[in-house]
C-alpha positions, -999 to +999 in steps of 0.1 A: -215+843+621-217+807+609-201+797+575-220+775+551-203+741+545-183+736+514-199+715+487-171+689+492-177+688+529-202+667+548-223+688+572-217+662+598-179+664+595-164+685+623-138+709+611-107+706+631-082+734+635-065+744+603-030+731+598-005+759+589+017+755+559+048+772+574+062+740+590+062+723+555+077+755+540+105+754+566+111+717+559+114+724+522+138+753+529+160+730+550+160+704+522+170+731+497+198+743+520+212+708+523+211+705+485+230+738+480+259+728+503+266+696+483+297+695+461+292+706+425+300+671+414+268+658+431+246+685+415+232+681+380+232+714+362+236+749+378+238+748+416+211+774+422+186+764+394+164+740+414+166+761+447+156+792+427+126+773+412+116+761+447+117+796+462+096+809+433+070+783+441+072+784+479+067+821+483+033+825+466+020+792+479+028+802+515+014+837+511-019+829+493-026+796+511-010+798+546-034+772+560-044+738+546-082+742+545-110+720+534-117+742+504-082+741+490-082+743+452-067+716+430-042+741+415-028+748+450-026+711+458-008+703+425+016+731+432+024+717+467+030+682+452+052+697+425+074+713+451+080+680+469+086+662+436+112+688+425+132+683+457+128+646+455+141+646+419+171+667+429+180+644+458+177+612+438+199+627+411+225+635+438+224+598+449+229+586+414+258+610+409+273+599+442+273+563+433+286+571+398+315+591+412+325+563+435+323+536+409+343+557+385+370+560+412+366+598+413+386+615+440+362+623+468+377+630+502+364+610+532+351+641+549+333+654+518+318+619+513+304+618+548+290+653+547+274+647+513+259+614+524+245+629+556+229+658+536+214+633+511+201+611+538+185+639+558+170+653+526+156+619+518+139+617+552+125+652+550+111+647+515+094+615+522+080+629+554+064+656+532+052+630+508+035+611+536+019+643+550+007+655+516-008+622+503-022+604+534-060+603+530-060+629+503-038+654+522-040+677+552-070+697+539-092+666+537-079+652+570-090+684+586-127+675+582-124+639+592-130+624+558-139+588+560-113+578+534-092+547+542-060+559+559-027+552+542-009+550+575-021+535+608-008+556+637-009+542+673-033+570+684-058+557+658-059+522+673-062+534+709-080+568+713-072+570+750-036+579+741-047+609+719-068+641+723-103+641+709-104+646+671-066+639+669-051+638+635-014+634+625+005+666+616+037+671+597+060+663+626+043+628+629+049+621+592+085+633+594+091+611+624+077+581+604+100+590+576+131+593+598+124+559+615+118+542+582+151+557+568+170+544+598+154+510+603+147+504+566+112+493+577+081+506+595+083+510+633+053+522+653+033+534+623+022+509+597+015+515+560-019+502+551-023+508+513-001+497+485+007+533+477+020+539+512+041+507+510+056+518+477+065+552+492+082+537+522+100+511+500+113+539+478+126+559+508+143+528+523+160+521+490+175+556+487+185+555+524+201+520+521+221+530+490+234+560+507+245+541+538+260+512+518+280+535+496+296+552+526+302+520+544+318+503+513+341+533+508+350+533+545+362+497+544+378+502+510+356+478+491+352+506+465+383+522+450 
């Protein structure tokens, strides 16, 4: 039985296989776990406040909208964006507290500093991978129907189709890879940002990553007290 196209969908747009939400939910849970293991001095407010809010939002979102489909409602999309923003806010707060503790000459053991910096760096990469995935060309739901919107990111497979399957589109793992390489190199590698918004996102990620690395390196060579 054929389904009638959505009013937001062009009848000529082929619907690609739906992208499941569970990989994004797992990525968010990993980011939450990394946040929970941080020292209390790097957490603003009660330790489990933000993780509890995240869980409350993740569960219904995953249950009621397990696949990113072309008819996804605005409410569900705003909820998904709010989840990422909440984790991003918590991680940036931890970066600020980390820098403040070091500048105040607070006693932080070398081991605790390294563990905390790694957790913050990993969370930063995961969160921006989710941002890229959620915002590129209007999100995974719109990408699933080959919307002709200008892409925010240019993947190698988009420039040479012979290296990709027919109707290829980037999935979460592709965006997380872009985020990890950007956090490591402080610049794009094989995937280029095309829009100003994408460039701003990548710049923001690089700044957080660079601050985290510089703080640890400075402490390691005793530049900071």
